[in-house]
C-alpha positions, 0 to 999 in steps of 0.5 A: 500500500505504501508503494501505491501511495508513493506512486500516486504522490509521484504522479501528482508531483509530475502533474504539478511540474508539467502544469507549472512549466508548460508554455502558455497557449496565449499570452497578453503582451505589451509591445513597446514601439514608436508606432501606436498601431499596426496600421498607424506608423509614427509621424516620421515613418509615415512621412518617409512612406510607411503605410503600416508600422515598420515593425508590424511583422512582429506583432502580426506573427505574435497575433497569428500565434494566438497571443494578444498584443497591445502597442505601448508608445515608447517615451521619455520618463515613464510614469507610475501610470505607465508602470500600472499599465505594463504590470497588467501584461504577462510579458513586455517586449521592447521592440527595435523601433524605439529611441535609445534615448528613452532608456538612459536617464536614471529614472528610466533605467530604474523603471525598465530594470527594477520597477517593472517586475514583469518579464521583458524581452529587449530586441534593440541593442542600442537601448541596452548598451553599458559603459560609455553609452549610459543606457540599460546596461544589459551589455557592458560595452557599447561598440555596436556594428550592424550585420551586413548580410544573412546571419546564422547563430551558434547556440551556447546552450542548445538544449534551451527551449528557445532552440526547440525545433531548430536544426543545429549542426555538430558545432551547435550552429544553425543549419538555416539562416536566422535573419537577413537584410530587408528593404523598405516597403516603398519605392525605391525599396532601399535595402536597410542596414542589418541587426545592430549587435554589441560585440562586447560582453554582456552584464555579469550574471547573464547567460549568452544563449546564441551569438553571431556565427559567420566569421566574415560579419563585423558582428561575429561573436556578438551576443544576439540572445542572452538571458538575465535572471532576477538579481542581476546587476546591470552595467548601466552608468547607475547600476540597477538590480533586475527585478524579473527575467530579462531576455535579449533577442535582437532582431529588426533592421537599422534605418538607412538612406535618410530614414530616421530611427522611426523607420528602424525595426523592419521584420527581418527574421527567416523561418527558423528565426521566427520559430525561435522568437515564438519559442522565446515568447513562450519561455518568457511568458511562462518561466521555468518553475521558481524556487517557490513553486518547487518548495510548494511542490515539496510541501504538498508531497511531504504532507501527502506522504505523512498522511499516508504513513499515519493511516 
């Protein structure tokens, strides 16, 4: 009888773990961007010729995957009302189409790194620079070239859920492309610059998950995907302590040929890159079981075992 009880306990523990760790079927996502709507580009982007938000490819991908996406305009000096609004979402994604100057003052770095306790994905490296650049400090340096062609990544942790379903070779390098250069969606369809990647190290305490693999690219070796647990101290001018998980997931074009930064962030992912992005969203929207969850699991299990032994 005791063995039967232990089997039941193990099954209960397994069910608890599965329900705690499984990815969300749908998440409520805040998308931070210059552009107030998918079909409403910002002023400078509209003047340049965009009929939709330059970053609409990402929000469309998320919506097609079943997520609910609400745009949140990027701006200087976020307020308590902004914090209250963003705190209602499962996940906040700061897209590539933002001004890095909105993420540099002491009140701004404190807001985005510490006050906001929801998981955050950052897609633009300019807002994440550290020493010498006075931004959010998820990177410790500020040297930031752009990719110059199609890129693929090497996974440093190929078992991570972000790489689920992605073909990797024997050196854990992607078999297919991650992203490629893209053109503006209006005449003369000028090819834009690539992904801006900080080539220096990330902040101490973070984990690089993937970096640029092609040796001929000026961004070679730069971290494109990196995870930072709560408690990480940033490399910002005024260091902050992260209150919740942060993920770097770089994607989106850099403006070219007269476009302002409001024209940055055009969708550039190839199919494998898109799958990795959706994997990353699922991972961040429902993180791995916390220490508190595992402790609760142990308490429930011990309680059931004691009850069985008393009978």
